[in-house]
C-alpha positions as CSV (number, residue, x, y, z in Angstrom):
1,M,-18.4,19.0,-4.0
2,T,-14.9,18.7,-2.8
3,S,-11.8,17.2,-4.8
4,V,-11.9,14.0,-2.8
5,Q,-16.0,13.1,-2.8
6,Y,-15.3,14.2,-6.4
7,L,-12.6,11.4,-6.8
8,I,-14.2,9.0,-4.2
9,E,-17.2,8.5,-6.5
10,T,-15.9,9.2,-9.6
11,L,-13.6,6.3,-9.6
12,D,-15.6,4.4,-7.0
13,L,-13.6,3.8,-4.5
14,T,-15.1,2.1,-1.4
15,P,-13.7,1.9,2.0
16,H,-10.7,-0.2,1.9
17,P,-9.2,-2.9,4.9
18,E,-6.1,-1.0,5.5
19,G,-6.9,2.7,5.7
20,G,-7.9,4.7,3.1
21,F,-10.2,3.8,-0.3
22,F,-9.7,1.8,-3.4
23,K,-11.3,-0.3,-6.1
24,R,-10.0,-3.0,-8.2
25,V,-10.2,-1.7,-11.6
26,Y,-8.2,-5.1,-13.4
27,Q,-7.6,-8.8,-13.3
28,S,-5.9,-10.7,-15.6
29,E,-7.6,-13.6,-17.1
30,Q,-4.7,-15.9,-16.6
31,T,-4.4,-17.3,-14.0
32,A,-1.4,-20.0,-12.4
33,S,-0.8,-22.3,-9.9
34,I,1.6,-20.1,-7.3
35,G,3.4,-21.1,-3.7
36,P,3.2,-23.9,-1.5
37,S,-0.2,-24.7,-1.7
38,N,-0.5,-23.9,-5.4
39,S,-3.4,-21.1,-4.9
40,T,-4.3,-20.0,-8.1
41,R,-4.4,-16.2,-8.9
42,H,-4.7,-14.5,-11.9
43,L,-0.9,-13.1,-12.8
44,L,-1.5,-9.6,-12.4
45,T,-5.0,-7.4,-10.6
46,C,-4.1,-3.4,-10.1
47,I,-6.6,-0.9,-8.1
48,Y,-6.5,2.4,-7.4
49,Y,-5.6,3.2,-4.1
50,L,-6.8,7.1,-2.6
51,L,-5.6,8.2,1.1
52,T,-6.8,11.2,2.1
53,D,-6.9,14.1,5.0
54,E,-9.4,11.6,6.5
55,S,-8.6,9.1,6.7
56,S,-4.5,9.3,5.9
57,I,-2.4,5.8,6.8
58,G,-2.3,2.7,4.9
59,H,-1.5,0.7,8.0
60,L,1.6,-1.7,8.3
61,H,0.9,-4.8,6.5
62,V,2.5,-7.5,4.4
63,N,1.9,-9.1,1.0
64,R,2.9,-12.1,-0.5
65,S,3.1,-10.7,-4.0
66,D,5.2,-7.7,-5.8
67,I,3.5,-4.5,-6.4
68,I,4.8,-2.1,-8.2
69,H,2.6,1.9,-6.7
70,F,2.3,4.5,-9.5
71,Y,1.7,7.9,-8.3
72,H,-1.0,9.8,-10.0
73,G,-1.8,13.1,-7.8
74,G,-2.5,15.2,-5.2
75,A,-0.1,15.0,-2.1
76,P,2.9,13.2,-1.6
77,I,2.2,9.9,-0.3
78,I,5.1,8.5,2.2
79,Y,6.2,4.6,2.2
80,T,7.6,2.9,5.2
81,L,8.6,-0.6,4.2
82,V,10.8,-3.1,6.3
83,S,12.5,-5.7,5.4
84,P,12.4,-9.5,5.9
85,T,15.4,-8.9,8.1
86,G,14.5,-6.0,9.6
87,E,16.1,-2.9,7.5
88,L,13.9,0.2,7.3
89,R,13.4,1.9,4.7
90,Q,11.4,5.8,3.4
91,E,10.4,6.9,0.0
92,T,8.1,9.1,-1.0
93,L,5.7,9.2,-4.2
94,G,5.3,12.1,-5.8
95,A,5.2,14.7,-8.3
96,N,8.3,16.5,-7.4
97,L,11.5,14.6,-8.4
98,N,14.2,17.7,-7.4
99,E,13.4,16.2,-4.3
100,G,13.5,12.7,-4.6
101,Q,10.3,11.2,-4.6
102,L,9.1,8.7,-6.9
103,L,6.3,8.2,-9.9
104,Q,6.9,4.2,-9.2
105,L,7.5,2.3,-6.2
106,L,8.2,-1.4,-5.9
107,V,7.7,-3.4,-2.8
108,P,9.0,-6.7,-3.2
109,G,6.5,-9.2,-1.7
110,G,7.2,-10.0,1.6
111,W,7.9,-7.0,3.2
112,W,5.9,-4.8,5.5
113,K,4.5,-1.5,4.0
114,A,2.9,1.6,5.5
115,S,1.9,4.6,3.3
116,Q,0.9,8.3,5.1
117,L,0.0,10.9,3.2
118,N,2.0,13.6,3.7
119,S,-0.1,16.7,3.6
120,G,-3.0,18.2,2.0
121,E,-6.5,16.9,0.6
122,Y,-6.1,13.4,-0.7
123,G,-2.9,11.3,-2.4
124,L,-4.0,8.7,-5.2
125,V,-1.8,5.9,-6.7
126,S,-2.3,2.7,-8.1
127,E,-0.7,-0.4,-7.5
128,A,-0.3,-3.6,-10.3
129,V,0.4,-6.8,-8.2
130,S,2.1,-9.7,-9.8
131,P,1.0,-12.8,-9.2
132,G,-2.1,-10.8,-8.4
133,F,-3.8,-10.1,-5.2
134,D,-5.8,-11.7,-3.2
135,P,-6.4,-11.4,0.4
136,E,-5.5,-14.2,2.0
137,D,-2.6,-12.9,1.2
138,M,-2.0,-9.8,3.5
139,R,-1.6,-9.6,7.1
140,F,-1.5,-6.8,9.0
141,I,0.9,-6.4,12.5
142,N,-0.6,-4.7,15.5
143,C,1.4,-2.8,17.8
144,S,2.3,-5.5,20.9
145,K,3.6,-7.7,17.5
146,I,6.0,-5.0,16.5
147,Q,7.7,-4.8,19.7
148,S,8.4,-8.7,19.6
149,Q,9.2,-8.9,16.0
150,F,11.3,-6.0,15.5
151,P,11.9,-4.5,18.7
152,K,14.2,-1.6,17.3
153,L,11.8,-0.4,15.4
154,S,8.8,0.0,17.1
155,V,8.7,3.7,18.1
156,P,9.4,4.3,14.0
157,L,6.6,1.8,13.4
158,S,4.4,2.9,16.4
159,G,2.1,4.8,14.9
160,L,1.4,3.0,11.3
161,C,-0.1,-0.2,12.9
162,R,-3.5,-0.9,14.3
163,A,-4.2,-0.9,17.7
């Protein structure tokens, strides 16, 4: 059994809509009414998230909530972030702190993000989301919308969006 198969089976991961594999491992019992529609959300949720050489991109999307990513192991993962005003930033989660890699990364709610396995068989992180994740809070962007919404970023983002 490969390392990837072992992780998927042991952690009970399933395919994630953005790419890679995941499993929700925690959601707080406490909830709150949040946002303009007063939607009820868990105060915190947490998942494992795995990118593999066969599913190496977490496609560009935006979440409503803040997300903290925690690096666990495997190859480094490059995060491409776009602020609501169109500022482009890249950060790498990984264990090599001497090369500027980070062990944890905050992606504020409202920022577009994509993740990409740098190289290697897999990269494993956890994500803590507060207020807790709800699927209706996540939106994807396709390449044509990138061209209209972020025209200056369409080239660097083109490989990270859905067709």
